[in-house]
C-alpha positions in Angstrom: -80.4 -109.9 -84.1 -82.5 -106.7 -84.4 -84.0 -105.8 -87.7 -83.5 -102.1 -88.4 -86.8 -100.9 -89.7 -87.7 -97.3 -90.1 -89.6 -97.4 -86.8 -86.7 -98.9 -84.9 -84.2 -96.4 -86.4 -86.4 -93.5 -85.5 -87.0 -94.7 -82.0 -83.3 -95.4 -81.4 -82.0 -92.1 -83.0 -84.5 -89.9 -81.2 -83.4 -91.4 -77.8 -79.7 -91.2 -78.8 -80.1 -87.5 -79.7 -81.9 -86.8 -76.4 -79.1 -88.5 -74.5 -76.5 -86.3 -76.3 -78.7 -83.2 -75.6 -79.2 -82.4 -79.3 -81.9 -79.9 -79.9 -85.0 -80.9 -81.8 -84.2 -84.6 -81.4 -87.3 -85.9 -83.2 -87.1 -83.4 -86.1 -83.4 -84.2 -86.5 -84.1 -87.9 -86.7 -87.0 -87.5 -89.1 -85.2 -85.1 -91.5 -81.9 -87.0 -91.5 -83.5 -90.4 -92.0 -85.8 -89.1 -94.6 -82.9 -87.7 -96.5 -80.9 -90.9 -96.2 -83.9 -92.8 -97.6 -85.1 -90.2 -100.1 -88.4 -89.9 -98.4 -90.4 -87.0 -97.1 -90.9 -87.0 -93.3 -94.6 -88.1 -93.5 -93.7 -91.0 -95.7 -91.5 -92.4 -92.9 -94.6 -93.1 -90.8 -96.4 -94.7 -93.7 -93.4 -97.1 -94.3 -92.7 -98.0 -90.7 -91.7 -101.6 -91.6 -89.3 -100.8 -94.4 -85.8 -102.1 -93.8 -83.2 -99.7 -95.3 -80.3 -101.0 -97.4 -76.7 -101.1 -96.2 -76.0 -98.0 -98.3 -78.9 -96.1 -96.8 -77.9 -97.1 -93.2 -74.4 -96.0 -93.8 -75.6 -92.6 -95.0 -77.9 -92.2 -92.0 -75.0 -93.1 -89.6 -72.8 -90.5 -91.2 -75.6 -87.9 -90.7 -75.9 -88.9 -87.0 -72.2 -88.5 -86.4 -72.3 -85.0 -87.7 -75.5 -84.1 -85.8 -74.1 -85.2 -82.4 -71.2 -82.7 -83.1 -74.0 -80.0 -83.2 -73.7 -79.5 -86.9 -76.9 -77.8 -88.0 -79.3 -80.1 -90.0 -79.2 -77.6 -92.9 -75.5 -77.8 -93.2 -75.6 -81.6 -93.0 -78.2 -81.8 -95.8 -77.0 -78.6 -97.6 -80.6 -77.6 -97.7 -82.7 -74.8 -96.2 -86.4 -74.2 -96.8 -87.3 -70.5 -97.0 -90.8 -69.3 -98.0 -91.5 -71.0 -101.4 -87.9 -72.0 -102.3 -85.3 -74.5 -101.2 -81.8 -73.1 -100.9 -78.4 -74.8 -101.0 -76.5 -73.8 -97.9 -73.0 -74.5 -96.5 -70.8 -72.9 -93.8 -70.1 -69.9 -96.0 -73.6 -68.5 -95.5 -76.0 -68.1 -92.7 -79.0 -70.4 -92.4 -82.0 -68.2 -93.3 -84.4 -67.6 -90.4 -88.2 -67.4 -90.5 -88.1 -63.8 -89.2 -86.3 -62.8 -92.4 -89.4 -63.7 -94.4 -90.9 -60.5 -93.0 -88.2 -58.5 -94.8 -89.2 -60.2 -98.0 -92.9 -59.4 -97.5 -92.2 -55.7 -96.7 -89.8 -55.5 -99.7 -92.4 -57.0 -102.0 -95.0 -54.4 -100.9 -92.6 -51.6 -101.6 -91.6 -53.0 -105.0 -95.2 -53.3 -106.0 -95.7 -49.7 -105.1 -92.7 -48.3 -106.9 -92.9 -50.5 -110.0 -96.1 -48.7 -111.0 -93.9 -45.8 -112.0 -91.4 -47.9 -114.0 -88.5 -50.2 -113.4 -87.4 -50.3 -109.8 -83.6 -50.5 -109.1 -82.9 -52.5 -106.0 -79.7 -53.1 -104.0 -79.4 -56.0 -101.5 -76.3 -55.7 -99.3 -75.1 -59.0 -98.0 -76.8 -61.5 -100.3 -75.6 -64.6 -98.4 -77.5 -67.6 -99.7 -79.8 -65.4 -101.7 -82.9 -66.1 -99.6 -84.3 -62.5 -99.8 -83.6 -61.5 -103.4 -84.4 -64.9 -104.9 -87.7 -65.1 -103.0 -88.6 -61.7 -104.3 -87.8 -62.6 -107.9 -89.5 -66.0 -107.6 -92.7 -64.4 -106.2 -93.0 -61.2 -108.2 -92.8 -62.7 -111.6 -94.7 -60.0 -113.5 -93.1 -56.8 -112.1 -90.3 -54.8 -113.7 -87.3 -54.5 -111.4 -83.6 -55.2 -111.3 -81.6 -56.3 -108.3 -77.9 -55.8 -107.7 -76.8 -58.3 -104.9 -73.5 -57.6 -103.1 -71.5 -59.4 -100.5 -68.0 -59.0 -99.1 -67.6 -62.8 -99.1 -66.7 -64.3 -102.5 -67.8 -67.7 -101.2 -71.2 -66.4 -100.3 -71.5 -64.9 -103.8 -70.8 -68.4 -105.2 -73.5 -69.9 -103.1 -76.0 -67.2 -104.1 -75.2 -67.7 -107.8 -75.6 -71.4 -107.5 -79.0 -71.0 -105.9 -80.1 -68.5 -108.5 -79.3 -70.9 -111.3 -81.1 -73.7 -109.5 -84.2 -71.7 -108.6 -84.8 -69.1 -111.3 -85.8 -69.4 -114.9 -83.6 -68.0 -117.6 -85.8 -64.9 -117.8 -85.8 -64.4 -114.0 -82.0 -64.6 -114.0 -81.9 -61.5 -116.1 -83.4 -59.6 -113.1 -80.4 -60.1 -110.8 -76.6 -59.5 -110.9 -74.0 -60.2 -108.3 -71.0 -58.2 -107.2 -68.2 -59.2 -104.7 -67.6 -55.9 -102.9 -68.0 -54.1 -99.6 -71.5 -52.7 -99.5 -71.7 -51.2 -102.9 -69.5 -50.9 -106.0 -67.6 -47.7 -106.5 -69.4 -47.1 -109.8 -73.1 -48.0 -109.8 -76.5 -46.6 -110.6 -78.8 -45.0 -108.1 -81.3 -47.2 -106.2 -85.0 -46.9 -105.3 -84.7 -49.6 -102.7 -81.9 -50.8 -100.4 -82.5 -54.1 -98.5 -80.2 -55.7 -96.0 -80.1 -58.2 -93.2 -76.6 -57.2 -91.8 -74.7 -58.7 -88.9 -76.1 -57.2 -85.7 -75.0 -59.5 -82.8 -73.0 -57.6 -80.2 -69.5 -58.9 -79.2 -70.7 -59.4 -75.6 -73.6 -61.6 -76.8 -71.7 -63.6 -79.5 -69.9 -65.7 -76.9 -73.2 -66.8 -75.5 -74.7 -68.1 -78.7 -75.7 -71.7 -79.1 -73.0 -74.0 -80.3 -74.9 -74.7 -83.5 -74.6 -71.1 -84.4 -71.3 -70.0 -83.0 -69.3 -73.0 -84.1 -70.7 -73.4 -87.6 -72.3 -70.3 -89.1 -69.9 -67.6 -90.5 -68.8 -65.2 -87.8 -68.5 -62.2 -90.2 -72.2 -62.6 -91.1 -73.2 -62.6 -87.4 -71.0 -60.3 -85.5 -72.1 -56.6 -85.5 -69.3 -55.2 -83.3 -69.4 -53.8 -79.8 -72.7 -52.0 -80.2 -74.3 -54.2 -82.9 -74.7 -51.2 -85.2 -71.3 -51.1 -87.0 -72.6 -52.7 -90.2 -75.6 -50.5 -90.3 -73.4 -47.4 -90.0 -71.2 -48.5 -92.9 -74.2 -49.3 -95.1 -75.9 -46.0 -94.5 -72.7 -44.1 -95.0 -71.9 -45.8 -98.3 -75.4 -45.9 -99.9 -76.5 -42.3 -99.0 -75.0 -40.9 -102.2 -76.5 -43.7 -104.4 -80.1 -43.2 -103.5 -82.8 -41.8 -105.8 -84.9 -38.9 -104.6 -87.8 -41.1 -103.5 -86.3 -44.2 -101.8 -86.8 -46.9 -99.3 -84.2 -48.6 -97.1 -85.5 -51.9 -95.5 -83.3 -53.3 -92.7 -83.6 -56.4 -90.5 -82.7 -55.4 -87.0 -82.4 -56.9 -83.5 -84.6 -56.1 -80.5 -83.0 -53.2 -78.6 -81.3 -51.5 -81.6 -84.3 -49.5 -82.8 -83.5 -46.2 -81.1 -79.8 -46.3 -81.9 -80.5 -47.1 -85.6 -83.1 -44.4 -85.9 -80.5 -41.9 -84.6 -78.0 -43.3 -87.0 -80.3 -43.0 -90.0 -81.0 -39.4 -89.2 -77.3 -38.7 -89.0 -76.8 -39.7 -92.6 -80.2 -39.0 -94.2 -82.4 -36.0 -94.0 -86.2 -35.6 -94.4 -87.0 -39.2 -93.7 -89.8 -41.1 -92.2 -88.9 -44.0 -89.9 -91.1 -47.0 -88.9 -90.3 -50.1 -86.9 -92.2 -53.3 -87.6 -92.4 -56.2 -85.3 -92.0 -60.0 -85.9 -94.2 -62.9 -85.0 -93.1 -62.6 -81.3 -93.8 -58.9 -81.0 -90.1 -58.0 -81.2 -88.7 -55.1 -83.2 -87.6 -56.7 -86.4 -87.7 -54.3 -89.5 -86.6 -50.7 -89.7 -88.1 -49.0 -92.7 -86.6 -45.7 -93.8 -88.5 -43.7 -96.4 -87.6 -40.4 -98.0 
């Protein structure tokens, strides 16, 4: 009778995931077994001969059954790592991507610039899990700013609030407020900065997404309509009257939308400078609109 050590479990599960054509077979095995045992990935290799308990084996088996159905690891473990924070995630919110970290970096540069003149008022449209706003608050501890985070999904707002309470200190929590609404509340202050990572996948492209994305992540947070620009159009139309004289709009975009979005921005906003910044792979990723 085989003894199920950590080494044997890893070897078996990696091969099993490969047979089932599960992406990132080794990473999946390591993360799921590590979580079942309460061990970091590297500790698995330092405890190769450990024999898990029946309870630990049962938990690992449950994880495996979910993973072979193409359930993303983050949804299985309800955990996503983003910059310096760990977020709770479920199927009500997108799994944050590494590219979105560039939105955080650009936003922090702008906040540092504007906060020199006093408190900066910030709007994030489509808070989701809270990855962007909570990272900003977590990393810019000493600057004076306020964030209004909105989402048209009440479930997403609940997830973001949960993450805020888990990640931020009591003092940091005072920097953010949440509102369940479409884009922006009817009555609100004016903003120095608007940040958003809206849905931008075209209808024609949506059907070709990987199963892990299409079957599990929230459709309304992915689908950007026929052209991929519908959400941007609604954001620019609704926020234009709520912008201060000197403002920034920082938008995550998809490759191929740059020209259309630049035209769209000029349709709603006058006397603006537009720049497009690229991601780690040299793809257009951030559109920065400055008055």
